[in-house]
N, C-alpha and C positions, 0 to 999 in steps of 0.2 A: 503494499499499498505505499501512496507516497507521501509524503511529508503533508503537503496541503488536503492532500483526501484526508489521513488522519486526524488532523486537523480540526478539519470540517467536522468530521464524524463525531470527535469527544464534545466538540461544543454541542451539535444536534442532540447527542446523550445525555449530556448536562441540563438545559433547556424544557427537554421533554420530561426529564425524570422531577427535576425541579417544579413544572405545571401539574405532574398527575398524580405528584404525590400528596397533596391537596385531598384526593377521591377517598383514599384509602382508609380505615376504622385507622392502622398505622402504618406507618413505614419506617426500618427503622437506621439505621444509620451507615451510610457506606450498601444502602442497595441498590440495585439497579434493574430497572426493565428496559430491553431491546426496545429503541424507540417502533411500533409497528400498528398498522391497523387494524391490526384483527382484533376478535370478542374481548369486552368488559361487559360481565353486566354485573351489578349490585359490589361495584368496588367497597363501598362504605362496609361491608359485611366483612375483606378479607383486610387481614392483620399479617403484614411481613415486618419478617426481622431483621437484626443489623446483619451486614453485608451477605444479601440476599442478591442472588440474580437468576433473573427471567430472561429466556432464552427468547428467541425471532419468532413469531406466527405464533405465542401462547394465548388459550384461552381459557381464563377465571372468569368461570359464572356460577354467582351463589345470585338461585333465582328465590325472592319472595314471595312471589306470587306467578301460578302459572292457570291459563284457563280456570279461574272463580277457585284455583286454592292459594292459600297463603300460608306460608312458612316462616320462619328464624334459621334463615341459615347462618352460619361459619365457616371462614376459612380461616385458619391458623397456620402462617410456613414459617418456621422456627431458622435460629440464626445461622446464616452460610450456607441454608441452603443451596443447591444450583437445580436450575429445570430446566432442562435441553428444549431447543428448539420443537416447534409443533406439540407439545405439547397442552392437555388439556383436563383442568381439573376442576371436576364443576360438583357442588353441593346445594340439596335442598334443608341438609342436615345438619353434618359437620366433618370436618375431615381437617385432621392435626396432623402434622410433619411437625417431625423432634426438631432437631440441630442435625447440622449436617448432612442433609437428603440429600443427595445425587441419585438425578434422574438422564437417560438418555433420551434421544428424542422421542418424539411419538407419545408418548407415553402416556394411559389415559386412569386416573383417578376419579372416582365415580362415586359417590353414594348413593345414587339414583338411578332408576329406569324409567321406561313409557307402560307404565300399564300394570296390571294382575295379568295372569294365565286365564281369565275363566272366559270365557265362549263368547260372553256381550262384547269384553275389550279388544279380546281377537278379531271380532266383524269392521272393530272401528280404523280409522287410519292412524299409525302408528303415534303422527303427533297432535294427536286428539284424543291421547290416552292419558288418564290422571300421571302425573310421575307419583310414582312410592320409593318406598327407601329402606331397607332391609336393618336400617340402623347405621353410627356416623364411622368413619372408617382412620381410623389411626394408626401412623408410621412413628416407629419411634427414633430415636438418635444412630447416625452413621448408617443408617441404610443405603443400598445401594440398588436402584433398576433398572434392572437391560433396557436398552431401547424397543419399539414397538411392546412394552410390558399394559396391562389394564391389569389395578385390583379396583377389584367392584363392592358393594355396602356393604354392611357389615363386619370387616376385615378389620384382623390389630395384627403387628407387623410389628415383632420383636425388636431389640437395639443389634445394631451390626449386622441382621441377615439380607441377605445376595437374593433380589428377584431378577433369576433371567431373561432374555430378550425373549421378545414374545410372548411370555407366560401370563394365562388370563388365572390370576389370583381370587378364589371367592371361599378362601376359609384361613384359618389363621395359619399366623408364620410363626413361632416360636424365636427371640432369639437366639444367635448365632448359628440359624437353619439357611439353605436355601433353599429358592421356589419354581421348578423349571417344570415346564410343558401348560396343555390344553387337556384338562383344566388342568391347573399345579399340583405338582406333587411336592409333597416336603424331605426335605434331606438334611439330618446333620451335616456339619462343616467342622466342628469342633473338633480341633487337635490337641494333643494333652502333652505338653513338654518330657521327654523322658528323665530319668530323673541317672543321674549317673551314678 
């Protein structure tokens, strides 16, 4: 990148972040959101800790109403988290990321879905179905989420866990474990030091 281009980008980044920070419930020192025209819904329900990095084309959506339904959503992203390009984090309930969570590109973290699986709703267009949630999503500190992984509602992921690329996580992942596959299966990855 040429020096002039880099300077222009840095100035644009700083101006954008100075402008957008007022729209959030909290926006910690050193936090940066890539200037992007992508979707932000309900920023007033989103809290960003210190030194958070939000990549290009990330969608943060906290829905307080949808087709006559009313919600009290909350998205909390802890200090030092880095959210990869193209990620989508969407809440009608609560999504909480601990400190230093790292995601690859195109990760989905959602505490909701369009509709139930009863016959009446299946006859409706998906975007006309009620939003439902099986519970909040909690991701503890130092979790690494691989590219194109999906974390679905009601899931709790423990400290230091690894979510493999492309995994679809529908159940809890204990601390120190790895989740791989569709649907994700849980593997232990804790190694114990050998005593001499």
